[in-house]
N, C-alpha and C positions, 0 to 999 in steps of 0.2 A: 468628780468629776474626771480624776486621772484613771479610774476605775475602768470607768465608762469608755473610755478611751484602749486601755488596753483592752477589753472585754471584746469591741469590734475590731482592733489591731486581729486577736484570736480568731476571731469567726474569718474574718479574710483571710489570715493563713492555711487554718484547717478544712473551712467546710470545701471549698472548690473541692481537693478530693471525693468527698460523700458527692457530692451534689454533680461529680464526674460521671457517678455511674448510675444518677436518677434515671431509671428505664423509662422509657416514652411510653403515654397510658395505652393500653391494647383497645383497640378501635375493632367494631364493628361484632357486637358480643351478640347481639338478641335478634330474631328474625324482622324482617321490615315487615310484615303482616300483621305483627303483635301491637295491639292496643292498648293505650296507657290511659289510668285514670291518674287523679291527685286528690290528694286531699291540701291545702297551703292554709295556715293560721299564722298568727304573730310568732311563733313559736318554732313549728317544723311544716316542713313541707315533705308528705308520704306520697311518694308515684309507686304505681300496684297496675298490673295488668287489670283489666274493665273487669274481670269475674271475681276480683278479688279484692272487693270493698269490704268485707268481712273482717279480714288481714286488718286492714287498713286502717280501718277505725280503731281497732285491738291496739295497733303502734301508736296511733294518733295521742287514743287515750294515756296513755304508758306513758309516753312522751312529755304529755302535760302535767299528772301527776308529778314525775319526778323531777320535772324542772323546776317546782315549789316546796320539794322536799329530798329529806336526804342529804341534806347538800354541807352539815356541819364538815364531817369527812375532805369536801372537796374545795369548797368555797363558794360562792352565791354569784358569780359572774357567770350569765348565760348567753351565747350564743345559738340562732336559730342554723337550722342545718337539712339538707336534703335527705333525705333516707330511700333509697330505691328498694324495692322488695323483688325480687329475682324468680322467678316462678320454674325456667325452664333448663336451670340444671341441676341434678341427684346429689352435689356435694354438699354437704350438711355444713355452713360458714358463715363468715361475717366481718366485717372491717367497716374501718372508717379511718381517711385517708385527709393529708391537709391539703394533698394539691390533683385538684379541685376539691376544697371541702365537702366533705359526703359521707354517706356510709351507704353500704350497701349490706343486705339480710338474706343470704341464700334459702329458701325455704324447707325444702324437703326435710323433716328431721332424719336422726342419725337411729340404723338399728338399737346400738348399745346407747342407749340413754343414758353417755357420760356424769352428766352435769342432774342427773337425775329424774324421778317419772313425771316432770313437770310438762307442762306444753312447752315445746322448743320454740315457738315463737315466742312466749313469755321471756326464756331465758335469754332470747338473740337481744331482747329489745333492751332489757334491763343490763347485759354485759357490755355492749355495743355503745349505748346513749351512755355508760359511764365513760366510754375514751372521748365520746364527745364534749364528756364535763373536763374531764382533763385539757383537753384543746382549749376549752372554752378559758376555763381558767392558770390557763397560760400564756394570757396574754396582759403582761404585768412587765415595766421596767424593757432590759434589753430586748428581751422577748417580745416584748410588744413593737417594740422600733423596728428590730426585722423584721416582724407581720407589715405594717402599716407602709416601709420603705420599701422593702423588697418583694412581699407578698408571702404565696402558701407556703411553694419547697422552703425559702430559708425560715420562714416560722417553723415549720416541721424539722427543720437542720439543729436550729440554735436550738428546740426542747429537746431533741436526740441527744445533742451533745452535751446535754448535764444529767437527764432522768435515765436512771438506767432502766432498761427492759424489762428488768423483771416489778419495777412502779409499774408500769404503762399495765401489764396482765393482771398482779398481782392485786392491785385497787379493784380491778374488774370482777375477780374470781372472788374477791371480798364482799362483792358488792353483789353477785346474783346470789350468792350464800346465804349472806345477810339480809335480802331483800325479799326473800325466798324460802319455804318450806324444805327446801333442798339446794340445788347447786353444790360444784366441786367440794368446797371444801368440806360437806356434810357425809362424803363418799368415801367407805375405807379403799377403797379404789383407788382413791387420790391421793389418801394418804400412806399406802402401803410402799409407796415407793422410797421414803423416807424413813417410814420403819423398818423396812429390810434392811438399807443399808446400814443403820444404827444396830439391828439386833446383831448384824453380823462383825462389829465393830469397825466399823469402813466411818471414817471420819472427814470429806475433803474440807481444805480450805475455804475461805470466802471464794479466791480467784478460780478458782476450780469448780466450785458451785456455780458461780456467773458466766462463766466463759464455756464450761461445757466441756464433753472429753470426744474425743473420736476411737477412743478403745475403752472405757470404761464406761457403766452407767454410771450418769448424774440427771437426777430429776433436773426436768426444762427450766424456765422463767415463768411459765406459771405457779407451778409448783411451790420453787424457792420465793416466790415471790407473794404469795398467797402467805405461808407462814411467815414471812418478814414482816406483812403488813400489819398480819393480823396479831402477831406476838407486838408491833407499836402497839397498836390502840389498845390490845391489853394493860401493858404496862404504865402507859401514857397517855392514853385518853383519846378520845374520838377524835380531836381536832389533830395529832401530832402531824399527818403524813400531809396533811392541808398547807401547813404553815410550812414545813420543808421543803415541798414541792413548790409553792411561790416565793420562797428567799432562791432556790434554785434556778429558779425561768427569770426572775430577776438577774442572775451572774453576781451573787453578794459572795465574792470568792471567784477571783479566775479560775484556778485550779479546783476542779473536785466542789463544787459548791453545794451540792446536796448532801453531800458526807459531810461537808463543811457544818450546815444548817441543822443535821441530826445532830452533833455533837454539840452545839449550842444549846439543842434543849432535851438534850438528853443527857450528854458526856460522854458516848458512847458515838463510836466511829460506826460506819456501814457493816468491818469486818467486826468489830467488836462483840454492836450486835447478833449479828447472824452467828457468833461462837455461841453468846447466851441462847439464843433461839433453839438452836440444835440440841445444850448441854441442857435444855428442858422440855426437849421431846424427848432424848436420851430418857430421862431421869424418868421420867412419866410411862411413858412406854415399857421399859424394866421393870418398874413397878407392878402394871396393869400383868407383865408375863409371867410374875410369880403368883397371881391366882387362876389364871386358864392353865388348862389340862387339854395335851395336843393328841392326836390320834397318830401313830406312825404309820407311816404311807414307805412305800420301795419306790426308788426313782428307777423308770425306767429305761431312758435314753445315757450310755456309757462313756458317749464320744467327749473328749475332752476337753472344755472351751478356752479359746486362746483371749476373744472378746465375748464380746455379748452374743448369746445365740437363744434364740423362740422357738420351742417346739409347742404347739397348741391345736384342738379341736382333733384329739384322738378318740380314732375309731379302731375300735378291734374285730380283728375278723377271725372267721372261724379255726383258720390255722393258725390262732395266735400272735398274729402279726401285727401291726398297727399301723394306720394309714395318718399322718398326722402333716400339719403345713409349719414346713421350717423357712423362718428368716435370721436376720442378725445385720451386726455390723459390715459383716464381709459377706452376703448374700443377701439377693433380695428373696420375696416369697415363693418358695418350691413346696410341692409337695412331695413327699417320701414315702416309704413304706422301710418300718422299721421291724425285723423280722427277730424271731423270737431271743435267735444267737447273740443281739444288737447290733447283726448289719445294715448300716440302712440306705436302701434303696431308691436311687430317684426315680420319680415317675413324671411328673411335668411340670413347667412355668403357671403361677398364677397369674392373671392376668393385674392391671394398673386397677387398684382401688383405696377408699379409705378405711386406717384400721376400724374405725368405728362400724362400717357397713359389713367387712369380713365376714365370710361363714364359710363350712364347709358339711355336706352330709355325703355317706356312704350307705349305699345301701344294693342288694339285687346284682352286685358286682361292676356297680358304676359310681362315681363320683360328679358330682356337680357343688357349684358355685357362683357368684354374681361378683359380674367384673364390670371398669367402666367402658362404655363405648362413647365415639364421638361425632356429632356430625360434621358433615365437611367444611363449612363454610362458619358457622355460630359459635363464635369461644362461650359463650355463654348456655347453650340447648346440649347437653349430652343426654348421657343415657345410664341404666343399669342389666344390662345383657346377662342373662343366661348361659352356662358353658360346662357341657355333660365331656368326661372320660368314661370311656369303656377299659376296668382295669384288665379284661382277658385282650384284647385287641389292642391295648395301647393307644387308642383312636382320638382325639379330641373333635368337639364341636361346636359351633355357637347356634344354639337353637333357640333365640329371640331376637330380635333387631329392634332397632329403635325402642327399646323397651325399657318400663322403668317398675323392674321385679327386682325385690330384695330376699335377702336371706334363704335360697332356693330349700327344698326338703326332698327327698326321693321318698317315695312311701315305700314301705318292705318288702315289698317284689318287684320293685325297682319300675314302676310301670308309669308309674305319675309323678307329680312336683309341686306343693306346694308353695305358694309364694308369696309377701307381702306385693303389694302393685301402689305405689304412691302416683296421683295423677297429679299435671301439671294447676288444676282447681285445687288441690291438696284433699282432694278425698284421698280415703284409704280403704284399700278392700284386699281381701284375700280371694286367692285365686288359684284354681286348679288348674294342670297343663297335663298336655300329654309329653312323653319324652322326647317328640319333633318339636315343641313350642306350640303345639294346637291348645286355647282355650277349652277345657271342659265343661269349667264353671266359674262362676263369677261369686260368692258369697254374699250375702246381704249384711248390710251394715249402716243399718238406720239412722244410729247417733254419730256417724264417720268418729268411731273408738279408732285410736293409732295403736296398731300390730306391731309386736317385734317377733323374731325368732321363731313364727311357727315350724314344728315339727308330727312329725305321724305318731300317731298310736296303735295303731293297727291300721288297714286299708280303706279305713272309711273316718274315721276320726283323728282328729291333729289336737294337739295343746297348744299354747298359744300364750303369750304376756301381751295383756290389754292395756291402754293406757287411756286415760283422761285427768285434762286439769290438774292436778297435783299427786293421785294416786294410780298405782298399777295394780293389776289381779293376772292371775295364773287362770284360765280357762281350759277347759273339752269343748271342742264341738266337732258335729256330725259333719261329715262333708256334703253327706245325702240330703238330709233335710234341714241343717242351720241352725240348730237345736245346739243351744249354749247353755254349757252348766259349768258355776264357778264351782274353781279347786281352792280356792284359798280367799280367804276377807282382802278385800280393797286395801291398800297400806301405803306410805309414804316413802316406805323403806324398798329401794331398786330390785328388784329380781329380774333374771336373765336367763336363758339357755337353757328352756325345760328342753328333760331328755322323760320320754316313757319308756318303762319298763313293767308289762304285765299289769298291775294295779296301781301301781306306783308310777310316780311323778318325780325324777331330779331336777334339780334346778340350782342358778347361783342365787344365792342371797346376801344380803348386807348387815341382813337384824341384830348379829352381835358385835357390831365394830371390826369385823375382820371378815374378808368376803370367803364362804366358805358353800359346798354345797348341803343342800337340804333336801327332806323328801315329804311329798303329801299323798296319804293313800287315798285313790279318787274317791268321791261321797263322805268324807271323812271333815275335810278342811282344818286338819290337825296337822301342825309345821314341825319335822323332827327335825333334830341338825345331826347329817349324819359324818360329816368332816369336822374335825378341830385343827387345821394346819397354822402355823405358825405367822404368815403373811399373807395368803390368797391363795384361794381353789375355784378355777374356772372350767366352763366346757365338761361337764358331765357326761359321763358314755360309762354302762352296763355291758360287761360280758352277756355274750349269746345264753350262758347257762345262768344267769343273775348270781353270781356268786364275787364277783371283782368288781368296784368299782376305778373308771379310768379319772384322769383330770390332767390338768395343768396348772403347778403349782409356780410361784413367783420367787426367783432370786436373785441375787444383787449378779447375776452372771445371765438373767434374761429367766424365760421359762421352761420348765423340764415339765416332762411327761412323767405321772408317777401313780400308784396303785394301790387298795387298799381292800381288804376284805369286807365283804358286806353283812353286818350282823343285826339287826334288826333290834338282838332285846339291846345293844350298847347306844342306840339311837336316842337321842336327848331330846325329851320337848320343850318346843320354844311355848315359853310361858307369852309374852310380848310380841306380837309382830306387827304392831303400829306403829313404831318409833322405833331407832336405836338402841339397846339396851347394854351396847360397850364402846369400846374406842374413847378417841378423845372427844370431850367436850367444848372443844375449843372455838367454834363458830358461836357459840349460847353469849358471850360476852359481845361480839358485832352484831350479832342480833337483838340484843337488847339496846343496842346502843342506837340503831337504824328502827326500833319500834316493830323488827319480826314481817312478817311477808305482807308485801302490799297489793298482793290479789284482790282481795276481797275489799282493799281501797281504792283501787282506780275505777275512775267514773267509765259512765258507757253514755257520755254524750255521743248524738249522730251528725257530726263534722258535716260541711255541704262538702258533696264530692262535685269537679269539675274533670270535662276533659285536660289531661295533660298534654301541650303543645312541645313535642318534639326537637322544636326548634327556639325553643324556650334558651336565652342564654349560649347560644349558638356560636357568640362572639366572645369569648368568656377570658380574657387577661388577666394570669392569677399569681404568674412569679416571675422574677427581675434573678437570671443565675450571672454573677460574674464569672471568671478566668482569671487568675493572678498567675498561672502555672507558666514558667517561662518557656519557652519563647512569647507566648499569646498570653496577651493581654486582650479584656473585651469584656461582653454580654450580650448572654441570650433574653426576650421577654417571651415568657410561656404562654400559648393559649390552649384551653382542653375544655371541652363542653361537658356538663356534668354525664350526659347521657351517654357519652364515649363514642360519640360517634366523628367528631372533628376534632383534628388536632394541629397544632401551626404555632410558628416559634419564626421571631423576628432577630436577625444581632449583628453586631460589627465586632471586628477584633482588627487589632496591631501587632505586626508580625514583629519582634524586637531586631531580630538575627538578618533579614531583608527589606526591614522597616518600609513594610509596608501596608496599607488599608484593608481587608475585605469583606463584604456584607452582602447581608441576602436575608429571604425570608422562604418558609419552606409551610404547605397546606398538605395535609391529608382528611377527607372523608370518606367515611365507611360503611354508609346506611344502605348503598344498596352493596349488588354480590358481588361486582368491584368496587375495590379502594380506588377513588378519583382522588390525583396527587400532581403539584403543581409546585414551582418551587421560581425564586429569582436568587442569583449569585452574581455576584461581584470579584472574578478570581484573578489570581497572582499567579500565573504558569511561567515554565520554561521549559528549553528545549536544546536539544545537543543539536547542531549546525554542524555540516561537512562544506567545506570552500576548496574553492584550488583557483590558481592563477598559471596558465597555462606561459612559458618563460618562450619556450622553442618547442621542436616537435620530442627534443631530449631530456628537457626539464622542465618538471611545474612543482612550483609550491601547493600545500597540502597543508589543508587546518581544520581541528575540530573546536568550533566555537560553542558558547553557552548565548541562546539570546532568551531575553525575558519580555513578557507582555500581560497584558490585561484581558479579561474576557468579563463579559455582559454575557450570563447564560440565562434563556427564559428558558421553563420546561412547564411542559405537561403528561401526565401520560396514566395508563392502568395498570392496578396491580391488582392478581389474585391468589388469596391466600387458601391452601386447601388443607385440611386437617386429617390424615388416613389413621390415626392413630388406633390401636387396636390391639387386645392379647397383652404382652409383654413389653411392647412398641411404643415408644411413642415416633409419630410418622407427620413430619410436615412439609408442604411442598408452599413456593410461592412462584407462580410467573408473573413477569412485568414488560411491560413496553412503555418506551419514553421518550417524546421527541424535543429536540432541543432547538431552537434557537439560540445564536451564537454572533454575536460581534467581539468582531475584533481588535484593537488597537494596541499600539506602539511605537513609541520615539526611534530608537535604533535597534535593529538587526540586531548586531553581535556585540555583546556587552560585557564578554569574558573569554579570555584563549586557555583552552582545555591542554589544545596538543598541535604541534606545529613540524612539521617534515618539508622534507626535499625529496623529489624524486628524479634519478636520475638513469638513463638508458634510452633502447631504441623503441620499448612500451609503455614508455610515460606517458605519450602524448592520446595514445589511442584510449590505455587505462583511463583516462581523465576525460575523454568523452565519453566512453560506457560506464563508467562506475559514479564518477561525481555530477554529472548533469542533471541536478535535485531540481526539482519545481519550487518555485519562490514562495516565500512564505510571505500573505500579504492583508494588508489592512481592508476586511473588509467584511460584511456579515455571510454566514452558513447555517443552514440547517446539518441535524445529526441524529440518528435515530439510535436508540440501546434497549436494546433485548437480553431478558435474564432469566435465566430459570436456576433454582435452588431446591435442593430436597436433603434435607434433613431428617436419618432413621436411627435410631438409638434406643437400646433396649434401659431398659427403668436399672437405676445403679441403686447399691446397696450405700451407707454412709461412706465407709472406708475405700470405695472405689475410686481411685482418682480419678477414671474413664470409666465408660461404661464399656459392660464384656464385648458388646459388638455395638458399633457406631459406623454411620456410612455416610459420607459427605460429598456432596456435588454441587457444584458452582458453573455454570455456566454462561458467558457471558462476550455478548459480539455487539461492538462500536460501529457507528460508520457513516462517515457525511454522505447527504445526497444530494444529487443532481446540480456538482459543481467540477469542474478541471480546477478549478482553484482553491487551495488549501484545502485539497483529499486527502481523506485516512480513511484506514479503517482498523482494526485490531480484533484478536480471538484471543480471549482467555476461558480458560478450565482447568478447575480444581477438581481432585479428587484426594479422599481420607477414606480410609479405612483402618478402622481400630478391631484387634483380637484380643482374647484373651492371652497373658504371659503363663509363665511358667509356675506360679503363686498363684491365691485368690483375687489380690489385691493390687498384682502385676496385669502391667499393660503394655504391648506391642502394637505400635501402629506407624503405615506407611502412608507417607504423601506425597502425590505427585500434581503438577501443575504445567501446563502448555499455555505458550504464548506465542501467536502471531503476528507481526506487525512488522511493515517493509520501515527502514531506516530511511527510506528515500521519502516517503509520503512528506507530504507539504506542513499536514495538520497531525501532530501526536495530542493523542488521549493521556489522561490521568494513567499514572502506570500504577496498576494495583500488582503487579507478578510479586511471589513471594520469592526472592532468589534467597539462595543459603546462608545457612546466618552467618554473621560478622561480614557478611559483603555490602556495598549498597549497588544501587541499579546502573547498568552498563547499556551500553548500546548495543542491536541486534537487531537480525531480520524474525527470527525466532529463538526461543527458548525452551530447555526441556526441563523440570525439578524432579530429583526423587530423593525421598528422604525416607530415614529409617528411624523408628526412635523405640527403646525402650523405659518403660515407666515403672517407679516401684516405690513404697514407702521403704523410710529409712529408720524410722524411731516414731513413738508417740508418748516424747516425755514429760505433757503436760508439767510443764514448768515456770513459773510468773519471776520478770523481773520486779520486781514492787509491783504498785498497779500498771506499767505501763504496758508491756506487752508479758502475754501470755502463749505460750507456745503447747499449741496442739499435734503438731504434725511436722517432720520433715520429711522430703520426700526427694528423689534426685529422677532425671530423663537424661537418658544418654543416643545421643544423635550423630547422625553421618549424614551429611547434605550433600550434592552433587546437580550443578546446572550447566547445561550446556548449550554453550551460547552460541549462534550460528550466523555470520553475516556475508553477504557476498560483498561489503566492504573491504572485510578485511582480508578478504581472497587473494587477491593480488598485492595488496599493500605491503610492500616490505618483504613479499615473499610468503607469508606464514599462513598457515594453515587457515578455513572459515572458523573451524572448530574454535572453541575455548572452552576448558574445563573451570569452575568454579565451587570447589571444593572445602567442606567445613567437615569437623568433629567436635566433640566437645560435651559438657556437661550443664544440665541447670539444676543446680541447689535451690528450692524452693521453699518457703514456712509457709502452712497456714498457723495465722497467731490471732490472736483479738488484740487490739490497739485500745488502750485507754479506756477497758471496760466497756465500749462502743462500740466499736470496728471490727468484724470478720474480715479478714487482709489474707488476699493470698499472692505471695512476693516472695521474692529472691533474685538472685545472678546468674549468668551466663556463662560461663568460660568459651569460646569460639575458640579452635585454632585453626587457620585458614592456611590449607595445602597446597595452594596456588595463589598466595598473597602478590608475590613478583610480577604474574601475570599481568596484576591488574596496576601496579607501581605502589604495592602497599610496604612500608618499610618493616610495620613490627606485623608479626604472626600472630600477634597473642591479642587475642580483642576480648574487654569482659562489658556486660551490657545491665545494666540492672532492669528487671521483670516487674510488673504490674498486674497480675492478673483479673482479680477482683477486689470490689467494696462493696462489703453489706453492713446491712445494722445487725 
């Protein structure tokens, strides 16, 4: 019982930090016109657009099979889940979330099938439903108590506090690998990352492997988790991790119960198991390397890399230069030309896109690629549009709009484009367009094969990878007649990135356990191995004379462009093209434990389909969140429907400093084009009042007093979010109008004297009558209107960029009382921030300005949101103008751990100078001083990116401010220190 109390105490102290950062669920994601159906059983509810019944039936059947099978490695507790199939987005993704508990599948497959040539929906279902099983089997002990008493987000919080993130994703990757003939664990490109590090003598410690790095390449938690889970199951049995997970969520051991349970069951801590796992991989791969013969290559890019930099998609030009896509930890995706002497010339930025959908084609003096486009209103309705760049004129244009085209490729003469089209109905097509974006032809695809990376063989034929079920195949298609010719036999081994040169088609293949470049002669189906590099080769391209092969090779510092001579006599025949013939076979044990691929075992039951009512569960209380951070203590009850159209909360808080209680409720409904919002709040307010008493014509008393009161505020309004993102920039705008009905209540007016003075002289009485005749603040009801406009436009940023290289932020806000002379008031606030590049790639300078106008004599004062100079508090004024200059830069990337408590990834600094001009007519005559006061400060913010307790990503630090005008505001000590907490994430 003592352990339970300690665990609950730990939860109360620790988790509010995480809950404070829980984002509101994004609302209004799908068009109102989209009609939905559902399959509802005792195990799952699958919700899908009405024309996707086939996909809905498939997902329901897979879930029903997995409900009763493959549970030994996770546990037998099952909890029904709602799964939404999203068809309006082109993003290949999926997730399971506890609040509210649901899963969403994004149905458009990626061009690069990173988990192998299996059906995207099948693999997505296995992976995401494994997450659902993880959540279901976590409902034990303390975690069950948290879920029962507090709901979804606390449930997710107590799970996340004990299970490392690599466990969640590694266990799911193991499942997709074991329960299919593919999966990431079987793909050489997935194993390539650890293989490359170990081949170069790089062995990171567990803390760095788990936390990642902002400077060095570290395989992500999917990769780490797969190898850890796989190693544990091979060495200690199929049920190992089920027991470890169940112990951990019961909190058997207050600190690091996951590692404690692992040690009880294996004798190894997580650090020790990680070390043994890495040593085994190193031993196996070193042994394998001794049996391989490598082909020598010459690296093209010679610019020294200080961090991870990638050179991908090389295209050799007639003058010997190369056009490449370059990106890295310190640079966003950008197209470059590498000249024969090694000089790099920047061409243009690439747009926003997922890596698995990235491609590049260069022909006929032009470049083309696909990038994301966005619907102005609906968050899950987006596009894949084609951009064209003229290498001669250096002009870029978007040639398709609101399209869903992927992997576009220019014909040899640059007059046509071939692209893959994926419709919202999940029909796949090959489309021929002209360079203005007009569709010339759509090739027939009666069997609805999925196509990836089409490329022109000549002006009338293309080569493309075709995928169906668990196999893929290289094909040649006549774009005039539609006639299809198979170039290779169907195989479960992944192939990608075909490139035709004369009678040959080069492509990336995984046949030997290392991704390399292979070739097939058209008409023969005989596959030959061309390159044999140590780690992995991608994106083949052949010189115009057919004598040199260019490609990208992986290294610990990212991809490099290399070349090798083409000598057909040296090409090696690939004997077995059906299965992997080299590389690790670690997946075999987990596949045997699970019984192999499930796809021929899943049933084909026809479940009853009904209309899905979007009002189902519209009022859905799911989480009770406590705040125990001094000085405010309280709780909020969260309401979010699973369809992401309504969000609400109610809460109450006690402030120990002010000894006041506040409470309220908020609601947002976002199924219509504008978002409808409403709220009620009981607020505790305060304001500074000026009062005077006239003694005679030459003497008055003058006082500044703080007045406190309570407000009951009822609000209703409309909000219009607009997304203008495109190209390399995210651009979001928001317009809102809110009406407030306010009731004011107070017991006494002046509660605390702030300042008291006596004025004497011949003008004292005149000053009092002119400057101190304020309207009284009265106990009454009133109405107010709030109008607001924000615009946030920023360039996509690289991993090391502290701030975007360009960022423009506007916030204009006007609030006023309506139709009243009693308690009247108004205030305008404008904020403008501009971020620009600094003197180095990861440096940033930014300028901040703000202006606020609100007469100090107003009877009613709105809540003050003005950002005064750092180090100062708020002050009274009629208007205020702030200017700020900041220069931000990284100091170091230490990658240093303090045990398991903190892992320091980056130290950064921000130098600042702020000046705020305060103007007040009241001050103009009082004591004969000027009506303008300056509030100046300068200093430095020293902040740290850390991973805390192996669980949380935290950006925190300290600020030192030197107050240049401290004496003006009665501040005795000009040196001010503040603790900064910018963000907390998982």
